[in-house]
N, C-alpha and C positions, 0 to 999 in steps of 0.2 A: 504493500500500500504506500510505502514511503516514496517509491519511484513515481507512482501515480499522482501523489500529492505534489511532488516537485514539477511534474509535467503540467499539472493544472495551474500551478503558480506561474510557470513559464508562459503558458498560453495567455493568462490574464495580462501579463506584462507586455505581450506583443501588440495589444490594442492601444494605440497611441493616436490621438486626433492629430491629423496632419502628417502622419507617417504610418499609413495603413499596412497591416499585415495582409499578404496576398494568399488566398486559399484556392489553389487550382484543384477543384474537387475530383476525388478519386472514387472508385466504386468497389474495389476488391484488393486483396493483398498485392497482387502483381502491379496494378496501376498505382497503388500507394508507394511502392518501392521505386517506381519510375519517377514519380513526383518528388520523392525524397532525394533521389539522385540528382534531380535538376536544381536542388538547392533550397527546397521549401523549408520553412521554419515550423510548419505544422501541417497535419493532414485533416481534411474535412471530407466527409461523404455527403452526397446529395441523394435525396430520396428517389428522384426520378432515375438517375443512372444506376443506382443500386438495384432498384426494382427491375429495370430493363435488362441489366446484366444477368439476372436470374430468371428472366422470361415473364415478368409480371408487369402490370400497369402500375402507374403511380397512384397514390392515394391510400396508403396503408393496405394495399393488396398483397404485398409480400408478407408472409407470416413473420411475426415478431421474432420468433425463435430463430429463424433463418437470418434475419437482419442482425440479431445479437451475436450469432455465431460468426457472421462475417466481420463484425467489429472486433471480436476476440482475435480472429486471424490477422486482421490488419494491425492491431496493437502489437501482436507478437512478431510481425514482419518488419516493423520500422522502429526507429529510435526517436520518434517525434511524438508530440502530443497529438491525440486523435479525438476529434469532435464528431459527433454523430447527428445526422438529421433525423429527429424523432417525429417529424410531421406534427400531428395533433395529439401525440401521446398515446395513440391506440385506445382511446376511450374519451368520453365526455366528462364523466364524473371525476372530481379532483382525486379521489382515492385511487382510481385506475391510473391516472396520470402519475401519481406519486410512485406507484408500483413499477410503472414502465421506466421512470427515471432511475429508480433504485437498481433495476435489472441492467440498465445501460451502464451505470457506474460500475457494477459488479463485473461487467464484460470488459472493463478497462477504459471506457470513454472518459474524457476529462472535461467534456462540454457537450452541449446539444442545442440544436435549433428546435424551437417550439412555437408553432404557428397558431394564429387566431381564426383562421377560416374554418368553417364547418366541414370537416372531411366527409365526403360522400353526400353532402347536402349543398345548400347555396348560402351565400353571404358569410358574414362573420359572426362569431359569438358576441353577444352583448358584452360591453366592457366589464360589467359587474360579474358576469359569468366567467370571463376570461381571467379576471383578476384572481378569482378563487382558484382557478386552475394553475396560474403562475405561482400563487402562494403555496400550493401543494407541491409543485415541482421544486420550489426554493426550499421548502421544509425537508423534502427528501434529500436534497443536496446537503443541507446542514446536518441531518441525521447520519449521513454516510461518513462524515469526516473528510470528504474529498472536496476541496474548494473549486468545484466544477463551474464552468462558465455557462450560464443560462442565457442563451441568445433568443430573446423574445421577438418573434416575427409578426409583423402585421401585413395582411394581404390587401390593405386599403388600395394600394396603387396597382397591384396585379389584377384587381377586379375591374379596372378601368383602362381604356386605351391611353397610351402616352400623351396623345394630343388633348386628352380630357383632364390631365393632371393640373390641378389649380390650387389656389389658396384654401378653398373649402376642404379639399381632400387633405391638404397639409395640416390643417387645423385638427381634423379627425385623427391623423397620425400622431400629432404632438400630444393630443389628449390621451391616446393610448400609450405613448412612450412614458408620459408622466405616471400613468396608472400602473404600468408594468414595473417601472422603476420602484415605486412604493411597495409593490408586491414582492420584490426581491430579484428582479431581473439584473443580469450583469451587462447586457448589451441590447441594442435595438436594431432589428433587421427590417429594412424596407425594400424588398425586392420589387423590381419593376420601375422604380423611381429613377428618372434620368435627367430631369430638368435641373440645370446648374443652380438657378436661384432657389428652387425648392429644396435641393439637397443641402445647400449652405444654410438655409433658414432652419432646416431640421437639425442639423449639427449644432447650431447655435442655441436651439430651443431646449435641448436635453443635455444633461451631463453624462448620459450613457454613451459609450462608444457606438457610433453608427456604422452599420454594415450595409453596403450597396453591392448589387450583383452586376457584373460586367457584361451587360447585354449590348447589342449592336447600337442602340440609341443612347447609351450611357457614355459620359466623357471618359477619356483615357486616365490611366492611373495618376500621372502627375497632376492633372487638373482636380481629380477627386481628392488628392492629398491637400491641395490648396483650399478646397472647400470645407475641409475639416473631417473628412471620412477617416475612420479608424480601422476598417476591415473591408476588404474587397473579395467577394466570392465569385466563382465562375459557374456554379450550378451545373446544369445539364450540358453546357456548351462543350466541354472536353469530350464527353462521351459521344455527343452527336457528331463532332468532328472526326473522332475515331471511327464511328460507324459508317460515315460517308466514305472515308478513306478505305475501309475494309471492303465495303460493298463494291466500290469502283475497282479495287484490285482483284476482287473475286470475279467480277464480270469480265475483266480483261483476261484473267487466267482461263476462265471457262470458255469464253468465245474465241480466245487466241489459239 
């Protein structure tokens, strides 16, 4: 446990506003080792690529047992902190969320993403509901003795097209950031957000380190650093690029 605690502390220290840690998301031990070899400071899984790698759709379709076994294998394969995408915690009730977090920590994870969208449904959990879920996750972290990084994710921006992102959506996100921080979150993840002004405003509005995902419409890393971002994820992009390359090479080999 001592090693896991140290990795958790290291992971926390990597989140610096203006000097973001880059997480090039992996999906299994092999991809994690490649990312580590490339010079990564930490390993992060993404729910979509992990599910796809095992033949499942995203949205907690991959059995939790399989996802946890995958994390165990990744942790054993690399010498870096490993954070897991737990989606919605594999349950709505706070008690279930706490159990899932506890199992992820026992598998060796030192952090996890935890989202506020209703998995398998539509929209987001009401703030009051999500706060209780975040509180349960934070309590499970505290009880474990592992200072894990709870990355509270909001899907406010993913539920709207980029050209519809405005101050009203930002205000909703800020309200959730403040609520999740009070509930015990370590960081705030706003996937889908790409507007420079809104990113900067979000980073200034919360003391939590802000996580942005590097999608096509998002500013490059140097600019995100200037805006105050503390963490840059790549989500499903690495897996999709790999899949496109593999399919193209397979077609060339088969037809050639």
